[in-house]
BALUM-633893 format. One record per residue (C-alpha): residue in one letter; y, z, x; residue number from 1. Coordinates in Angstrom, 1 decimal. Layout:
N
R, A, Y, Z, X, NUM
...
***
This chain:
509
R, M, 128.5, 85.5, 72.8, 1
R, V, 125.1, 85.0, 74.4, 2
R, V, 124.5, 84.8, 78.2, 3
R, T, 121.2, 84.0, 80.0, 4
R, I, 120.5, 85.2, 83.5, 5
R, N, 117.4, 84.6, 85.5, 6
R, S, 115.1, 87.4, 86.7, 7
R, L, 111.5, 87.7, 87.6, 8
R, G, 108.7, 90.0, 86.4, 9
R, L, 105.4, 91.1, 88.1, 10
R, F, 102.0, 91.9, 86.7, 11
R, G, 99.6, 92.6, 89.6, 12
R, L, 100.2, 89.7, 92.0, 13
R, N, 101.2, 87.4, 89.3, 14
R, A, 105.0, 86.9, 89.2, 15
R, F, 106.6, 85.1, 86.3, 16
R, P, 110.2, 84.0, 85.4, 17
R, V, 112.1, 86.2, 83.0, 18
R, E, 115.2, 85.1, 81.1, 19
R, V, 117.6, 88.0, 80.5, 20
R, E, 119.4, 87.0, 77.3, 21
R, T, 122.4, 89.3, 76.5, 22
R, E, 124.5, 89.2, 73.4, 23
R, V, 127.7, 91.3, 72.9, 24
R, S, 128.9, 91.2, 69.2, 25
R, R, 130.9, 93.2, 66.7, 26
R, G, 129.3, 96.1, 65.1, 27
R, T, 128.4, 99.8, 65.7, 28
R, P, 128.3, 100.3, 69.5, 29
R, C, 124.8, 100.4, 70.7, 30
R, F, 122.7, 99.2, 73.7, 31
R, V, 119.3, 97.8, 72.8, 32
R, I, 116.7, 96.2, 75.1, 33
R, V, 113.9, 94.2, 73.5, 34
R, G, 111.1, 92.0, 74.9, 35
R, L, 108.1, 94.2, 75.3, 36
R, G, 109.4, 96.4, 78.1, 37
R, D, 107.8, 99.6, 79.2, 38
R, T, 109.5, 103.0, 79.5, 39
R, V, 111.1, 102.2, 82.9, 40
R, V, 112.6, 99.0, 81.4, 41
R, N, 114.0, 100.9, 78.4, 42
R, E, 115.4, 103.7, 80.6, 43
R, S, 117.5, 101.0, 82.4, 44
R, R, 120.1, 101.4, 79.6, 45
R, E, 121.2, 104.8, 80.9, 46
R, R, 121.1, 103.7, 84.6, 47
R, I, 123.3, 100.7, 83.7, 48
R, R, 125.8, 102.8, 81.7, 49
R, A, 126.2, 105.3, 84.6, 50
R, A, 126.5, 102.5, 87.1, 51
R, F, 129.4, 101.0, 85.1, 52
R, R, 131.2, 104.3, 85.1, 53
R, S, 130.6, 104.9, 88.8, 54
R, S, 132.0, 101.4, 89.6, 55
R, S, 135.1, 102.0, 87.4, 56
R, L, 134.0, 99.4, 84.9, 57
R, T, 134.3, 99.7, 81.2, 58
R, F, 131.0, 99.2, 79.3, 59
R, P, 131.5, 97.1, 76.2, 60
R, L, 132.2, 99.2, 73.1, 61
R, S, 130.2, 96.7, 71.0, 62
R, R, 126.7, 95.9, 69.9, 63
R, V, 124.8, 94.9, 73.0, 64
R, I, 121.4, 93.4, 72.7, 65
R, V, 119.3, 92.4, 75.7, 66
R, N, 116.2, 90.3, 75.2, 67
R, L, 113.7, 89.8, 78.1, 68
R, A, 112.1, 86.5, 77.4, 69
R, P, 109.3, 85.6, 77.0, 70
R, A, 109.2, 88.3, 74.5, 71
R, D, 105.4, 88.4, 74.1, 72
R, T, 104.8, 89.2, 77.8, 73
R, K, 104.7, 92.8, 78.9, 74
R, K, 107.5, 93.8, 81.3, 75
R, A, 107.2, 96.7, 83.6, 76
R, G, 109.3, 98.2, 86.4, 77
R, S, 113.0, 98.4, 87.2, 78
R, M, 113.5, 95.0, 88.8, 79
R, H, 115.4, 93.6, 85.8, 80
R, D, 118.3, 96.1, 86.1, 81
R, L, 120.4, 93.9, 88.3, 82
R, A, 120.0, 90.8, 86.1, 83
R, I, 121.0, 92.8, 83.0, 84
R, I, 124.2, 94.1, 84.8, 85
R, V, 125.0, 90.5, 86.0, 86
R, S, 124.7, 89.2, 82.4, 87
R, L, 127.2, 91.9, 81.2, 88
R, L, 129.5, 91.0, 84.1, 89
R, K, 129.3, 87.4, 83.1, 90
R, I, 130.2, 88.2, 79.5, 91
R, L, 133.1, 90.4, 80.7, 92
R, G, 134.5, 87.5, 82.8, 93
R, Y, 133.9, 88.9, 86.3, 94
R, I, 131.6, 85.9, 87.0, 95
R, K, 132.8, 82.5, 86.1, 96
R, E, 130.7, 80.1, 88.2, 97
R, D, 127.4, 78.5, 87.2, 98
R, I, 124.5, 80.6, 88.2, 99
R, S, 121.8, 78.9, 86.2, 100
R, K, 119.8, 78.2, 89.4, 101
R, T, 120.2, 81.8, 90.7, 102
R, A, 117.8, 84.7, 90.1, 103
R, F, 118.5, 88.5, 90.4, 104
R, I, 116.1, 91.2, 91.3, 105
R, G, 116.7, 94.9, 91.9, 106
R, E, 116.9, 98.4, 90.5, 107
R, V, 120.4, 99.9, 89.9, 108
R, A, 121.1, 103.5, 90.7, 109
R, L, 123.5, 105.8, 88.8, 110
R, N, 126.2, 105.4, 91.4, 111
R, G, 126.0, 101.6, 91.3, 112
R, A, 123.8, 101.1, 94.4, 113
R, V, 121.1, 98.5, 94.3, 114
R, R, 117.7, 100.0, 95.2, 115
R, A, 114.7, 98.3, 96.7, 116
R, V, 111.7, 97.4, 94.5, 117
R, N, 108.1, 96.6, 95.2, 118
R, G, 106.7, 93.1, 95.0, 119
R, V, 109.8, 91.1, 96.1, 120
R, L, 107.9, 88.5, 98.1, 121
R, P, 105.6, 87.3, 95.3, 122
R, M, 108.6, 87.2, 93.0, 123
R, V, 110.8, 85.2, 95.4, 124
R, L, 107.8, 82.8, 95.9, 125
R, C, 107.7, 82.4, 92.1, 126
R, A, 111.5, 81.8, 92.1, 127
R, E, 111.1, 79.0, 94.6, 128
R, R, 108.3, 77.4, 92.5, 129
R, S, 110.4, 77.7, 89.4, 130
R, G, 113.3, 75.7, 90.9, 131
R, F, 115.7, 78.5, 91.8, 132
R, D, 117.7, 77.9, 94.9, 133
R, T, 119.4, 81.3, 95.3, 134
R, V, 118.1, 84.8, 94.9, 135
R, F, 120.0, 88.1, 95.0, 136
R, V, 117.8, 91.1, 96.0, 137
R, P, 118.4, 94.6, 97.2, 138
R, I, 119.7, 94.8, 100.8, 139
R, D, 116.5, 96.6, 101.8, 140
R, N, 114.3, 93.8, 100.4, 141
R, A, 116.4, 90.9, 101.9, 142
R, Y, 114.5, 90.5, 105.1, 143
R, E, 111.2, 90.4, 103.2, 144
R, A, 112.6, 87.8, 100.7, 145
R, S, 113.9, 85.6, 103.6, 146
R, V, 110.3, 84.8, 104.5, 147
R, V, 110.3, 82.2, 101.7, 148
R, D, 111.6, 78.8, 102.9, 149
R, G, 113.8, 76.8, 100.5, 150
R, V, 115.6, 79.7, 98.9, 151
R, T, 119.0, 81.2, 99.9, 152
R, V, 118.7, 85.0, 99.9, 153
R, Y, 121.6, 87.4, 99.5, 154
R, G, 121.1, 91.1, 100.1, 155
R, V, 123.1, 93.3, 97.8, 156
R, D, 124.0, 97.0, 98.5, 157
R, N, 125.9, 97.8, 95.2, 158
R, I, 127.2, 96.0, 92.1, 159
R, S, 130.8, 96.0, 93.5, 160
R, E, 129.6, 93.5, 96.1, 161
R, I, 128.4, 91.2, 93.3, 162
R, I, 131.9, 91.3, 91.7, 163
R, D, 133.7, 90.7, 95.0, 164
R, H, 131.3, 87.9, 95.9, 165
R, F, 131.7, 85.9, 92.7, 166
R, G, 135.4, 86.8, 92.5, 167
R, G, 135.9, 85.2, 95.9, 168
R, K, 137.3, 88.5, 97.3, 169
R, S, 134.5, 89.2, 99.8, 170
R, L, 131.6, 86.8, 100.2, 171
R, I, 128.1, 88.2, 100.9, 172
R, V, 126.6, 86.7, 104.0, 173
R, P, 123.2, 85.0, 103.3, 174
R, Q, 120.3, 86.7, 104.9, 175
R, T, 119.0, 84.9, 108.1, 176
R, R, 115.5, 83.7, 107.7, 177
R, Y, 112.8, 86.0, 109.2, 178
R, V, 110.8, 84.4, 112.0, 179
R, P, 107.8, 86.4, 113.0, 180
R, T, 107.2, 87.1, 116.7, 181
R, P, 103.7, 87.4, 118.1, 182
R, K, 102.5, 91.0, 118.6, 183
R, D, 101.6, 91.7, 122.1, 184
R, S, 100.1, 95.1, 121.8, 185
R, F, 97.8, 96.8, 119.3, 186
R, D, 98.8, 100.4, 119.0, 187
R, N, 97.8, 101.0, 122.7, 188
R, V, 94.1, 100.5, 122.1, 189
R, D, 92.0, 98.0, 124.0, 190
R, F, 88.3, 97.1, 124.5, 191
R, S, 88.7, 97.8, 128.2, 192
R, E, 88.7, 101.5, 127.3, 193
R, V, 85.1, 101.3, 126.0, 194
R, R, 82.7, 102.0, 128.8, 195
R, G, 79.3, 100.3, 128.6, 196
R, Q, 78.1, 99.3, 125.1, 197
R, Q, 77.8, 95.6, 126.1, 198
R, T, 75.4, 94.8, 123.2, 199
R, A, 77.7, 96.3, 120.7, 200
R, K, 80.8, 94.6, 122.2, 201
R, K, 79.0, 91.2, 122.0, 202
R, A, 78.0, 91.9, 118.4, 203
R, L, 81.6, 92.6, 117.5, 204
R, E, 82.8, 89.5, 119.3, 205
R, Y, 80.5, 87.4, 117.2, 206
R, A, 81.6, 89.2, 114.1, 207
R, A, 85.3, 88.6, 114.9, 208
R, A, 84.7, 84.9, 115.7, 209
R, G, 82.8, 84.2, 112.5, 210
R, G, 84.2, 86.8, 110.1, 211
R, H, 80.8, 88.5, 109.7, 212
R, N, 80.2, 91.9, 108.2, 213
R, V, 78.7, 94.3, 110.7, 214
R, L, 76.9, 97.6, 110.5, 215
R, M, 76.7, 100.0, 113.5, 216
R, I, 74.1, 102.8, 113.7, 217
R, G, 74.1, 105.4, 116.4, 218
R, S, 74.2, 109.0, 117.2, 219
R, P, 77.4, 111.1, 117.2, 220
R, G, 79.7, 110.3, 120.2, 221
R, S, 78.2, 107.0, 121.0, 222
R, G, 81.4, 105.1, 120.4, 223
R, K, 81.0, 103.6, 116.9, 224
R, S, 84.5, 104.5, 115.7, 225
R, M, 86.1, 103.7, 119.0, 226
R, L, 84.6, 100.2, 118.9, 227
R, A, 85.6, 99.6, 115.3, 228
R, K, 89.2, 100.7, 115.8, 229
R, R, 89.5, 98.1, 118.6, 230
R, L, 88.0, 95.3, 116.6, 231
R, S, 91.4, 94.2, 115.3, 232
R, T, 92.6, 93.6, 118.9, 233
R, I, 90.1, 90.7, 119.3, 234
R, M, 90.5, 89.1, 115.8, 235
R, P, 91.9, 85.6, 115.7, 236
R, A, 95.5, 85.0, 114.9, 237
R, M, 96.5, 84.9, 111.2, 238
R, T, 97.6, 81.6, 109.8, 239
R, F, 100.9, 81.5, 107.9, 240
R, K, 99.0, 81.1, 104.6, 241
R, E, 96.9, 84.2, 105.4, 242
R, S, 100.1, 86.2, 106.3, 243
R, I, 101.7, 85.3, 103.0, 244
R, E, 98.6, 86.2, 101.0, 245
R, T, 98.3, 89.5, 102.7, 246
R, T, 102.0, 90.4, 102.6, 247
R, N, 102.0, 89.7, 98.8, 248
R, I, 99.5, 92.5, 98.3, 249
R, H, 101.2, 94.9, 100.7, 250
R, S, 104.6, 94.1, 99.0, 251
R, V, 103.2, 95.0, 95.6, 252
R, C, 102.2, 98.4, 97.0, 253
R, G, 105.5, 99.0, 98.8, 254
R, L, 103.8, 98.9, 102.3, 255
R, V, 106.0, 96.1, 103.8, 256
R, S, 108.0, 97.1, 106.9, 257
R, K, 111.7, 96.5, 106.8, 258
R, E, 111.8, 95.4, 110.4, 259
R, N, 108.7, 93.2, 110.2, 260
R, P, 108.2, 92.2, 106.6, 261
R, L, 105.6, 89.6, 107.2, 262
R, V, 102.1, 90.9, 108.0, 263
R, T, 101.1, 88.9, 111.1, 264
R, V, 98.3, 91.2, 112.4, 265
R, R, 95.1, 91.4, 110.4, 266
R, P, 95.0, 94.6, 108.4, 267
R, F, 92.7, 97.4, 109.5, 268
R, R, 92.0, 99.8, 106.6, 269
R, A, 89.8, 102.9, 107.1, 270
R, P, 89.6, 105.0, 103.9, 271
R, H, 88.1, 108.5, 104.0, 272
R, H, 84.6, 108.8, 102.5, 273
R, T, 86.0, 111.0, 99.7, 274
R, I, 87.9, 108.0, 98.3, 275
R, S, 87.3, 107.3, 94.6, 276
R, S, 85.9, 104.1, 93.2, 277
R, A, 89.3, 103.2, 91.8, 278
R, G, 91.0, 103.9, 95.2, 279
R, L, 88.5, 101.5, 96.8, 280
R, S, 88.5, 98.7, 94.3, 281
R, G, 91.9, 99.2, 92.6, 282
R, G, 93.0, 100.7, 89.3, 283
R, G, 95.5, 102.6, 87.3, 284
R, S, 97.1, 102.0, 83.9, 285
R, V, 98.9, 99.1, 85.5, 286
R, P, 96.2, 98.1, 87.9, 287
R, R, 97.2, 98.4, 91.6, 288
R, P, 95.4, 97.0, 94.6, 289
R, G, 92.7, 99.1, 96.2, 290
R, E, 91.6, 99.4, 99.8, 291
R, I, 89.4, 96.3, 99.6, 292
R, S, 92.5, 94.2, 98.6, 293
R, L, 94.8, 95.9, 101.1, 294
R, A, 92.2, 94.8, 103.7, 295
R, H, 92.5, 91.1, 102.6, 296
R, N, 92.2, 88.8, 105.6, 297
R, G, 91.4, 91.8, 107.8, 298
R, I, 88.9, 94.6, 108.3, 299
R, L, 87.7, 97.3, 106.0, 300
R, F, 86.1, 100.1, 108.1, 301
R, L, 83.9, 102.6, 106.4, 302
R, D, 83.0, 105.4, 108.8, 303
R, E, 80.1, 107.7, 107.9, 304
R, L, 78.9, 105.1, 105.4, 305
R, P, 76.2, 107.2, 103.7, 306
R, E, 78.8, 109.9, 102.9, 307
R, F, 80.6, 107.6, 100.5, 308
R, A, 79.8, 108.0, 96.8, 309
R, R, 76.9, 105.7, 95.8, 310
R, Q, 79.1, 104.2, 93.0, 311
R, S, 81.9, 103.4, 95.4, 312
R, L, 79.5, 101.6, 97.7, 313
R, E, 77.9, 99.6, 95.0, 314
R, I, 81.3, 98.4, 93.8, 315
R, L, 81.6, 96.5, 97.1, 316
R, R, 78.6, 94.2, 96.4, 317
R, Q, 80.3, 91.7, 94.0, 318
R, P, 83.6, 91.5, 95.9, 319
R, L, 81.8, 90.8, 99.1, 320
R, E, 80.3, 87.7, 97.5, 321
R, D, 83.2, 86.6, 95.3, 322
R, R, 86.0, 87.5, 97.7, 323
R, Q, 88.0, 88.8, 94.7, 324
R, V, 88.0, 91.8, 92.4, 325
R, T, 89.0, 91.8, 88.7, 326
R, I, 90.4, 95.0, 87.1, 327
R, S, 90.5, 95.2, 83.3, 328
R, R, 92.7, 97.6, 81.5, 329
R, A, 94.3, 97.7, 78.0, 330
R, A, 97.4, 96.1, 79.4, 331
R, G, 95.4, 93.1, 80.7, 332
R, S, 93.1, 91.9, 83.5, 333
R, I, 94.3, 91.4, 87.0, 334
R, T, 92.4, 89.6, 89.8, 335
R, Y, 93.2, 90.6, 93.4, 336
R, P, 91.9, 88.7, 96.4, 337
R, C, 89.7, 90.7, 98.8, 338
R, S, 88.4, 88.4, 101.5, 339
R, F, 87.7, 91.0, 104.2, 340
R, M, 85.3, 91.9, 107.0, 341
R, L, 83.2, 94.9, 106.1, 342
R, V, 82.5, 97.1, 109.1, 343
R, G, 80.3, 100.2, 108.5, 344
R, A, 79.3, 103.0, 110.9, 345
R, M, 76.7, 105.6, 110.3, 346
R, N, 74.4, 108.1, 111.9, 347
R, P, 70.6, 107.5, 111.6, 348
R, C, 70.1, 110.9, 109.9, 349
R, P, 72.1, 114.0, 108.7, 350
R, C, 72.0, 115.6, 112.2, 351
R, G, 72.6, 112.3, 113.9, 352
R, Y, 69.9, 112.4, 116.5, 353
R, R, 67.0, 110.5, 115.0, 354
R, G, 65.6, 108.2, 117.7, 355
R, H, 67.9, 109.7, 120.4, 356
R, P, 66.4, 109.3, 123.9, 357
R, T, 67.0, 112.9, 125.0, 358
R, R, 67.9, 115.0, 121.9, 359
R, R, 65.5, 116.1, 119.2, 360
R, C, 66.2, 115.3, 115.6, 361
R, T, 66.1, 118.5, 113.4, 362
R, C, 66.0, 116.8, 110.0, 363
R, P, 62.9, 117.0, 107.8, 364
R, E, 61.5, 113.5, 107.3, 365
R, N, 62.2, 113.5, 103.6, 366
R, K, 65.9, 114.4, 104.2, 367
R, A, 66.3, 111.8, 106.9, 368
R, T, 64.8, 109.2, 104.6, 369
R, A, 66.9, 110.2, 101.7, 370
R, Y, 70.0, 110.0, 103.9, 371
R, I, 69.4, 106.5, 105.2, 372
R, N, 68.4, 105.3, 101.7, 373
R, R, 71.9, 106.1, 100.4, 374
R, I, 72.6, 102.6, 101.6, 375
R, S, 70.9, 100.4, 99.1, 376
R, G, 68.9, 97.3, 100.0, 377
R, P, 71.3, 94.9, 98.3, 378
R, L, 74.3, 96.4, 100.1, 379
R, L, 72.5, 96.4, 103.4, 380
R, D, 71.5, 92.8, 102.9, 381
R, R, 75.2, 91.9, 102.9, 382
R, F, 75.8, 93.0, 106.5, 383
R, D, 75.4, 89.9, 108.6, 384
R, I, 75.0, 91.8, 111.9, 385
R, H, 73.2, 95.1, 112.5, 386
R, V, 73.7, 96.7, 115.9, 387
R, E, 72.4, 100.0, 117.3, 388
R, V, 75.0, 101.8, 119.4, 389
R, A, 73.0, 103.6, 122.0, 390
R, P, 74.3, 106.8, 123.8, 391
R, V, 76.6, 105.9, 126.7, 392
R, Q, 74.9, 106.4, 130.1, 393
R, Y, 76.6, 108.7, 132.7, 394
R, N, 76.7, 105.8, 135.2, 395
R, D, 78.7, 103.7, 132.7, 396
R, L, 81.2, 106.5, 132.2, 397
R, T, 81.8, 107.1, 135.9, 398
R, S, 81.6, 103.5, 137.0, 399
R, G, 84.7, 102.1, 138.7, 400
R, E, 83.9, 98.6, 137.4, 401
R, K, 86.7, 97.2, 135.3, 402
R, E, 85.7, 96.5, 131.7, 403
R, E, 86.7, 93.3, 130.0, 404
R, C, 90.0, 93.6, 128.1, 405
R, S, 90.7, 92.6, 124.5, 406
R, A, 92.9, 89.7, 125.5, 407
R, E, 90.1, 88.0, 127.4, 408
R, I, 87.7, 88.5, 124.5, 409
R, R, 90.3, 87.3, 122.0, 410
R, E, 90.7, 84.0, 123.8, 411
R, R, 87.0, 83.2, 123.3, 412
R, V, 87.1, 84.3, 119.7, 413
R, Q, 90.2, 82.2, 119.0, 414
R, A, 88.5, 79.2, 120.6, 415
R, A, 85.5, 79.6, 118.4, 416
R, R, 87.7, 80.0, 115.3, 417
R, E, 89.6, 76.8, 116.2, 418
R, I, 86.3, 75.0, 116.2, 419
R, Q, 85.6, 76.3, 112.7, 420
R, N, 89.1, 75.5, 111.5, 421
R, N, 88.6, 71.9, 112.5, 422
R, R, 85.1, 71.8, 111.0, 423
R, Y, 86.2, 73.1, 107.6, 424
R, K, 89.6, 71.4, 107.4, 425
R, G, 90.4, 70.3, 103.9, 426
R, T, 88.2, 73.0, 102.3, 427
R, N, 88.6, 76.6, 101.2, 428
R, I, 86.3, 77.8, 103.9, 429
R, T, 88.0, 79.8, 106.6, 430
R, C, 85.2, 80.9, 108.9, 431
R, N, 81.4, 80.6, 109.3, 432
R, A, 80.8, 83.7, 107.2, 433
R, R, 82.3, 81.8, 104.2, 434
R, I, 80.0, 78.8, 104.4, 435
R, T, 79.0, 77.8, 100.9, 436
R, P, 75.4, 77.0, 100.0, 437
R, D, 76.1, 73.3, 99.3, 438
R, I, 77.1, 72.6, 103.0, 439
R, L, 75.0, 75.2, 104.7, 440
R, H, 72.4, 72.9, 106.1, 441
R, E, 74.9, 70.2, 106.8, 442
R, V, 76.9, 72.3, 109.2, 443
R, C, 74.0, 74.5, 110.5, 444
R, V, 71.8, 71.7, 112.0, 445
R, M, 69.0, 73.2, 114.1, 446
R, T, 66.8, 71.9, 116.8, 447
R, D, 63.1, 71.8, 116.1, 448
R, D, 62.2, 74.8, 118.2, 449
R, A, 65.1, 76.8, 116.6, 450
R, N, 63.7, 75.9, 113.2, 451
R, E, 60.2, 77.0, 114.2, 452
R, L, 61.5, 80.3, 115.5, 453
R, L, 63.5, 81.0, 112.3, 454
R, Q, 60.5, 80.1, 110.2, 455
R, S, 58.3, 82.5, 112.2, 456
R, V, 60.8, 85.3, 111.9, 457
R, F, 61.3, 84.7, 108.2, 458
R, D, 57.5, 84.9, 107.5, 459
R, K, 56.9, 87.8, 109.8, 460
R, L, 59.8, 90.0, 108.6, 461
R, G, 59.6, 88.9, 105.0, 462
R, L, 63.3, 88.1, 104.9, 463
R, S, 65.2, 87.4, 101.7, 464
R, A, 67.0, 84.2, 101.0, 465
R, R, 70.3, 85.9, 101.6, 466
R, A, 69.1, 87.2, 105.0, 467
R, Y, 68.0, 83.7, 105.9, 468
R, D, 71.5, 82.4, 105.1, 469
R, R, 73.3, 85.1, 107.0, 470
R, I, 71.1, 84.6, 110.1, 471
R, L, 71.9, 80.9, 110.0, 472
R, K, 75.6, 81.6, 109.7, 473
R, V, 75.6, 84.1, 112.6, 474
R, A, 73.6, 81.5, 114.7, 475
R, R, 76.3, 79.0, 113.8, 476
R, T, 78.9, 81.3, 115.2, 477
R, V, 76.9, 82.0, 118.4, 478
R, A, 76.6, 78.2, 118.9, 479
R, D, 80.4, 77.9, 118.4, 480
R, M, 81.0, 80.6, 121.1, 481
R, Y, 79.0, 78.4, 123.5, 482
R, N, 80.8, 75.3, 122.1, 483
R, E, 77.6, 73.7, 121.1, 484
R, E, 77.4, 71.6, 117.9, 485
R, V, 73.6, 71.9, 117.2, 486
R, I, 72.1, 75.4, 116.8, 487
R, G, 69.4, 76.0, 119.4, 488
R, K, 66.6, 78.4, 119.9, 489
R, K, 68.7, 80.8, 121.9, 490
R, H, 71.3, 81.0, 119.2, 491
R, I, 68.7, 81.8, 116.5, 492
R, A, 67.2, 84.4, 118.9, 493
R, Q, 70.6, 86.2, 119.3, 494
R, A, 71.3, 86.1, 115.5, 495
R, V, 67.8, 87.5, 114.8, 496
R, Q, 68.4, 90.3, 117.4, 497
R, F, 71.2, 91.5, 115.2, 498
R, R, 69.2, 91.5, 112.0, 499
R, T, 66.2, 93.9, 112.7, 500
R, L, 67.5, 97.4, 112.3, 501
R, D, 66.7, 97.4, 108.6, 502
R, R, 63.0, 97.1, 109.6, 503
R, K, 63.4, 100.1, 112.0, 504
R, Y, 65.3, 102.5, 109.7, 505
R, W, 64.8, 101.1, 106.2, 506
R, S, 61.1, 100.4, 106.5, 507
R, G, 60.7, 100.6, 102.7, 508
R, F, 62.9, 97.5, 102.1, 509
***
């Protein structure tokens, strides 16, 4: 007798349907799993046998063969355990109803409990696309799976519940669909806590509105990290599509919260400068997402930028352009999305006081130059906005004047992003920083005096073509902040203002 039960597999972010075909026949008792499974898949034989004993079930004393189809696709992980057990229960007569439109996902413990697995959301999304109308998942993954509309989700705590449910003894209650609620606070941080630094605040406001990469340079204690950590509080709200994309990546890494399984606040990732290249871009024998993918639709903050390994920094160059990273291993190639805002912070020299108004720099010129040149020209060129964070003045620190809060800034940012959403409706462009070359001049129309100013700056500073594009995109964002359709001279002037630090510190470029 052969029974087929539906399950789902996962390779990177790519989920795919798996048919668990189980045959119980006469012959020497054995339990064999075929279908190109890894070690974890093969070890499920012992887990399933033990689960049968713990649940007072008799494992078939026959020849049991399980095939995970398609047989030529690599299977990894423990998510097929539950489907294999269900196939055996079906053969043994515990399940009599038609479950051809039902999929089963979950790891089975030795005591019969059903344990959570990573990557449930992309697998349930695949189940919905494949025409399955019901999915059984571990109870701890049920809330996450309920994000998907059009699929009835049942959370299972142990295999005895499966038997009771299909036997009509005790029905499992379907999981109520998760409905996200807006987040009102951001870990108790707010822009109102930053005293002074009006230029830097305005630069970050433009960056958030247009999705622009930003580099902050300043002496120690000037507030670079403080500003960066509050950038997420003024970012525009995520769309449902962005939330699903981001949650997929976090689900694969097991970073989804049980209480709030859908990522609704843009990620803020701040890896330490000792991180490896693989940790930043992703890697492993079965490639896992790196920090740049975990920051998808959010912010990647690299503090002490020159302290990162040169190889790690140069890895960022291509993903910043392509918005995706491809990792190739013997098991295959996986492409992860990584559309993120890169925010860098750095000191101007090893001691940190080069150009400080009151403190003297103690670094030899050659060491200061070598330090700043750890940031290559091509990487520097990919920062749309450069801002110098000056030391905070005493009067700013002691002033009783109330600083603008994040909520007020976020309203302006959201309004500018809505303008962009309407402008790019029907395209894959999500913000001004993602404007493609084919429509750049169509959406970045300038007045004559704005064009003259940009031409003058281009010739005087010897800008690259990429720098020209990025100045134009930032100017487009500035114009959107003022709700003006045509880019004027004042918009170009502000965009150029945030593009001159490379001439001050990287004079060789």
